[in-house]
TORDRENDREN-551261 format. One record per residue: z, x negated, y negated of N, C-alpha, C in turn. Coordinates in steps of 0.001 Angstrom, whole numbers, padded with zeros to 6 digits, always signed. Each point is the difference from the previous one (the first is absolute). Example, Ala and Ser with C-alpha at 12.3 -4.5 7.8 and 13.67 -1.06 7.14 Angstrom:
<recs>
+007800-013190+005690+000000+000890-001190+000000-000900-001200
-000720+000350-001050+000060-000820-001190+000730+000770-001090
</recs>
This chain:
<recs>
+020233-003052+076038+001123+000109-000933+000372-001315-000661
-000159-001127+000710+000362-001284-000600-000923-000360-001144
-001201+000568-000022-000984-000365-001003-000090+000962-001177
+000656+001174+000078-000218+000985-001049+000914-000171-001209
+000957-000927+000054+000835-000265-001166+000993+001098-000316
+000286+000850+000940+000924+001102-000236+001416-000541+000002
+000847+000528-000879+001351-000527-000129+000892+000326+001192
-000387+000983+000835+000759+000351+001199-000646-000636+001224
+000811-000451+000900-000507-000444+001295+000411+001075+000996
-000924+000542+000732+000288+001138+000872-000393+001280-000708
+000748+001057+000249-000334+001281-000611+001229+000656-000597
-000217+000793-001013+001074+000797-000592-000203+001480+000326
-000943+000285+000906-000270+001382+000380+000869+000411+001185
+000651+001139-000128+000825+000565+001059-000679+001259+000483
-000279+000075+001294-000673+001188+000493+001024+001059+000403
-000288+001214-000440+000803+001178+000269-000922+001026+000641
+000553+001110+000409-000795+001066+000584+000330+001320-000677
-000970+000893+000012+000223+001353-000492+000424+000935+001140
+000075-000523+001216+000316+000795+001185+001446-000233+000445
+000798+001052+000082+001371-000186+000509+000018-000483+001451
-000968+000436+000807-000040-000440+001398-000354-001479+000121
-000903-000483-000823-000345-001425+000017+001210-000818-000466
+000675+000465-001028+001206-000698-000465+001037-000055+001111
+000168+001105+000704+000952+000051+001102-000402-000971+001105
-001296-000110+000284-000477-000947+001015+000447-001426-000359
-000277-000412-001239+000344-001363-000400+001512-000213-000042
+000748+000995-000430+001460-000133-000052+000617-000058+001392
-000670+000600+000980+000552+000070+001346-000547-001078+000929
-001097-000654-000390-000646-000993+000857+000957-001147+000302
+000315-000198+001278+000911-001045+000469+001404+000119-000605
+000370+001198-000450+001320+000204-000605+001065+000073+001075
+001084-000712-000238+001197+000096+000816+001138+000201-001001
+000564+001194-000018+001052+000297-000969-000543+000802-001165
+000682-000111-001114-000350+000774-001188-001306-000496-000619
-000752+000913-000583-001223-000339-000714-000061+000795-001293
-001067-000169-000746-000123+000727-001268-001452+000180-000383
-000233+001075-000720-001290+000276-000622+000268+000139-001495
-000772-000696-000803+000087+000161-001447-001095+000958-000429
+000377+000965-000828-000926+001017-000497-000056-000145-001516
-001209-000140-000515-000185-000181-001440-000636+001245-000596
+000587+000518-001056-000612+001069-000781-000823-000678-001094
-001260-000230+000300-000852-000758-000918-000176+000698-001342
+000172+001315-000044-000116+000690-001292+001163-000358-000920
+001134-000379+000574+001165-000359-000809-000070-001424-000531
-000927-000819+000514-000087-001391-000443-000677-000135-001357
-000610+001066-000468-000745-000077-001261-001462-000294+000289
-000673-000523-000994-001433-000259+000134-000229-001295+000767
+000029+000105+001322-000188-001189+000833-001264+000069+000841
-000586+001203+000135-001210+000127+000812-001158-000666-000721
-000646-000919+000701-001079-000769-000601-001349+000630+000312
-000797+000178-001023-001324+000590+000176-001112-000977-000349
+000357-001152-000574-001029-001005-000271-000173-000864+001249
-001126-000637+000158-000247-000800+001204+001052-001094+000204
+000358-000223+001253+001018-000979+000348-000357-001380-000547
-001272-000373+000038-000404-001329-000492+000361-000172-001475
-000159+001064-000795+000364-000080-001419+001509-000153-000167
+000752+000704+000813+001459-000121-000065+000430-001406+000396
-000607-000536+001054+000335-001362+000424-000334-001013-001085
-001107+000202-000714-000346-000888-001114+001064+000057-001090
+000470+001219-000320+001065+000152-001005+001287-000653+000482
+000322+000195+001291+001201-000614+000565-000095-001515-000079
-001164-000535+000312-000208-001457-000036+000252-000517-001417
-000554+000679-000980+000140-000423-001389+001467+000032-000446
+000672+001100+000270+001399+000141-000408+000896-000906+000838
-000217-000006+001319+000834-000796+000895-000081-001484-000257
-001180-000490-000301-000158-001422-000288+000705-000392-001290
+000258+000982-000878+000721-000286-001243+001509-000002+000213
+000440+000438+001210+001429+000025+000297+000708+001264-000450
-000739+000953-000524+000579+001259-000469+000205+000949+001178
+001170+000697+000076+000174+000998+001063-001083+001077-000087
-000442+000470+001139-001139+000915+000055+000351+001471-000186
+001260+000365+000080+000366+001389-000247+000286+000792+001257
-000151+001308-000117+000354+000937+001073-000955-000117+001178
+000479+000363+001207-000895+000022+001162-001161+000966-000223
-001158-000333+000528-001187+000830-000139-000351+000611+001352
-000503+001221-000026-000370+000716+001216-001514+000046+000119
-000507-000382+001182-001426+000034+000281-000259+000939+001170
-000962+000873-000142-000454+000865+001094-001477-000288+000212
-000329-001002+000776-001397-000434+000119-000851+000962+000830
-000825+000812-000643-000781+000996+000730-001032-000598+000953
-000529-001167-000300-001025-000594+000858+000543-000383+001367
+001294-000235+000089+000570-000395+001282+000034+001146+000996
-000287+001199-000431-000049+001131+000916-001057-000263+001083
-000986-000843-000302-001028-000333+000979+000532-000938+001082
+001100-000679-000270+000611-000901+000961+001029+000800+000800
-000083+000018+001339+000879+000867+000789+001489-000324-000113
+000356-001258-000180+001434-000320-000081+000647+000618-001237
-000449-000304-001226+000650+000630-001161-000188+001520-000030
-001108+000470+000580-000200+001453+000059+001078+000642+000869
+000208-000501+001196+001030+000553+000883+001397-000203-000575
+000209-001123-000647+001317-000292-000561+000220+000703-001346
-001038+000640-000549+000062+000651-001311+000600-000963-001039
-000618-001167-000076+000539-001102-000789-000129+000216-001502
+001053-000379-000687+000010-000200-001443+000716-001331-000210
-000190-000590-001163+000558-001326-000241+000728-000025-001330
+001160-000637+000000+000702-000287-001242-000159-001485-000266
-000386-000334-001203-000059-001401-000409+001322-000311-000685
+000754-000898+000586+001276-000421-000568-000319-000952-001140
+000257+000433-001223-000459-000746-001168+001035-000994-000534
+001275+000290+000158+001042-000885-000498+000738-000577+001199
-000350-001202+000375+000507-000593+001230+001421-000537-000127
+000628+000218-001149+001398-000400-000146+000931+000980+000702
-000493+001206+000294+000813+001054+000609-000751+000611+001172
+000741+000543+000972-000686+000738+001053-000348+001398-000528
-000880+000654+000702-000524+001292-000441+001104+001038-000157
+000939+000042+000929+001090+000975-000095+000811-000207-001278
+000304-001243-000338+000768-000293-001212-000740+000471-001240
-001300-000270-000063-000785+000416-001167+000017+001513-000148
-000197+000713+001111-000009+001461-000084+001379+000561-000329
+001057-000616+000509+001360+000465-000337+000278-000219-001484
-000446-001119-000549+000150-000236-001443-000776+001040-000800
-001207+000322+000450-000813+001017-000677+000659+001376+000091
+000568+000332+001159+000701+001285+000164+001143+000145-001005
+000702-001112-000266+001125+000035-000935-000461+000366-001411
-001274-000273-000311-000553+000333-001316-000470+001450-000075
-000187+000634+001145-000559+001348+000063+001102+001049+000066
-000345+001188-000384+000942+001112+000080-000420+000913+001144
+000879+000170+000972-000233+000901+001134-001255-000338+000809
-000295-001274+000168-001125-000435+000824+000498-000987+001041
-000518+000124+001189+000301-000957+001061-001328-000558+000494
-000135-001289-000054-001237-000645+000430+000053-000318+001486
+001125-000495+000469+000098-000522+001345+001096+000694+000795
-000372+000443+001184+000942+000593+000942+000038-000882+001235
+001162-000136+000592+000125-000763+001246+000465+000967+001079
-000823+000176+001018+000319+000852+001134+000437-000911+001148
+001259+000132+000415+000546-000847+001052-000260+000645+001356
-000537-000793+000910-000207+000421+001384+001207-000486+000796
+000784+000910+000538+001241-000429+000652-000242-000765+001298
+000899-000925+000277-000027-000715+001266+000079+001022+001126
-000727-000260+001065-000009+000909+001132-001114+001028-000047
-000743+000047-001089-001093+000974-000121-001365-000602+000334
-000019-001249+000453-001262-000702+000238-000873+000713+001037
+000567+000359+001140-000782+000617+001086-000510+001378-000411
+000836+000795-000629-000408+001332-000459-001124-000115-001023
+000109-000988-000872-001037-000221-001010-001314-000403+000652
+000058-000900+000996-001216-000403+000723-000657+001206+000665
+000796+000856+000633-000536+001199+000648-000684+000917-001019
+000628+000189-001156-000588+000820-001057-001357-000573-000423
-000057-001311-000213-001243-000643-000435-001094+000124+001059
+000359-000147+001274-000984+000149+001081-000565+001418+000006
+000865+000997-000172-000454+001394-000051-000960+000240-001163
+000196-000725-001106-000855+000143-001185-001259-000863+000084
-000112-000824+001049-001172-000862+000144+000071-001262-000836
+001190-000343-000465+000169-001199-000815+000452-001132+000922
-000953-000861+000340+000242-001109+000918-000560-001278-000620
+000232-001110+000642-000558-001267-000486-001531+000084-000065
-000606+000652+000991-001460+000136+000003-000478+000817-001204
+000775+000990-000428-000368+000791-001185+000204-000822-001269
+001122-000691-000093+000338-000769-001201-000933-001187-000185
-000368-000647+001102-000852-001190-000051-001261+000221+000838
-000889+000905-000414-001185+000296+000818-000946-001190+000142
+000028-000918-000950-000877-001165+000071+000372-000911+001167
+001254+000034+000455+000382-000788+001167-000707+000506+001245
-000265+001303+000053-000681+000594+001152-001463-000427+000042
-000596-000167-001168-001413-000393-000087-000184-001425+000527
+000940-000879-000338-000063-001404+000391+000246-000158+001498
+000886+000837+000547+000405-000143+001399-001090+000260+000987
</recs>
């Protein structure tokens, strides 16, 4: 990364899941007290699903970002090749690229919602304090454990 000349240091990709149980696992992991799951209606975000190769998008981002111009709306990536990797496969991973780093993702989507008529992009589901143990039991019954979420850790062990 230090050699590629990219205007960002680190990553602007946020990993999400298409699985409510996986989302619940991450929201409940080491939770003490209230927690939350954010649910995105990607169809309400507009044309954000990317179908061109990620490398081409990164090249465009590099060109625009190096000029100092804001990059626009968050982009959604559903990388089909990662299905071969057990971790993203089990986690049912999708990725949002946060394009305008002046705002957090929730703020951008709330601003976009204000422009739309009868559309909600982002929902926040609050997990009440005191539900941690019941949630863990539910996840165990569904087979959603650390070993399922991170199968590559089992291979190394």
